[in-house]
TORKE-406882 format. One record per residue (C-alpha): residue in one letter; x, y, z; residue number from 1. Coordinates in steps of 0.25 Angstrom, whole numbers. Each point is the difference from the previous one (the first is absolute). Layout:
TORKE-406882
["A" [X Y Z] NUM]
...
end
This chain:
TORKE-406882
["M" [-439 -377 -197] 1]
["R" [9 12 4] 2]
["A" [-3 12 8] 3]
["V" [9 12 0] 4]
["I" [-1 6 14] 5]
["D" [1 15 2] 6]
["P" [9 3 12] 7]
["N" [-11 8 7] 8]
["L" [-8 -13 1] 9]
["I" [12 -7 7] 10]
["V" [2 11 10] 11]
["A" [-15 0 3] 12]
["V" [0 -15 3] 13]
["V" [10 2 12] 14]
["S" [-3 14 4] 15]
["P" [-13 6 6] 16]
["L" [-3 9 -12] 17]
["P" [-14 5 -5] 18]
["Y" [0 -10 -11] 19]
["S" [6 -12 7] 20]
["E" [-13 -8 1] 21]
["Q" [-2 1 -15] 22]
["A" [15 -3 -3] 23]
["T" [0 -12 8] 24]
["Q" [-13 -6 -6] 25]
["K" [6 2 -14] 26]
["I" [13 -6 3] 27]
["T" [-7 -12 7] 28]
["A" [-9 -2 -12] 29]
["W" [12 -1 -9] 30]
["E" [7 -9 9] 31]
["R" [-12 -9 1] 32]
["A" [-1 0 -15] 33]
["G" [14 -5 -1] 34]
["A" [5 12 -7] 35]
["E" [15 3 -1] 36]
["L" [2 13 7] 37]
["L" [10 10 -7] 38]
["A" [5 13 5] 39]
["P" [8 11 -7] 40]
["V" [15 -1 -1] 41]
["L" [1 12 9] 42]
["L" [-9 -5 11] 43]
["E" [9 3 11] 44]
["Y" [1 15 -4] 45]
["A" [-14 1 -2] 46]
["I" [-4 -6 14] 47]
["A" [10 9 7] 48]
["A" [-7 12 -7] 49]
["I" [-14 -4 3] 50]
["L" [4 -3 15] 51]
["R" [7 14 1] 52]
["K" [-13 7 -6] 53]
["A" [-8 -8 10] 54]
["V" [8 5 12] 55]
["V" [0 14 -5] 56]
["A" [-16 -1 -1] 57]
["R" [0 -6 14] 58]
["W" [-6 -13 -5] 59]
["L" [11 -7 6] 60]
["T" [11 2 11] 61]
["I" [14 -1 -3] 62]
["D" [0 -13 8] 63]
["L" [-12 -6 -7] 64]
["S" [7 4 -13] 65]
["A" [13 -7 3] 66]
["E" [-8 -13 5] 67]
["A" [-8 0 -13] 68]
["L" [13 1 -8] 69]
["G" [5 -12 7] 70]
["E" [-12 -8 -4] 71]
["I" [-2 5 -14] 72]
["L" [10 -7 -8] 73]
["A" [-7 -13 -1] 74]
["P" [6 -12 -7] 75]
["N" [-13 -3 -8] 76]
["V" [1 13 -8] 77]
["R" [10 0 -11] 78]
["C" [6 13 -6] 79]
["M" [-2 0 -15] 80]
["T" [13 2 -8] 81]
end
């Protein structure tokens, strides 16, 4: 099974966002099912935009955003080409 992960879910797993719990549950369920996790080719750009919006909305501080970015690019998510 393959699952294409929206970048918002990836950000929510490592950041305290309003939908973090639901995102974590969904990705955990896919991993337990043995799904191959895929992400859009422009994942890094999408994540940067999401983190910027979260900082502007004051859901995250700049420091938390930088920390999240460092954790996000996980080796078990493969970008589609």
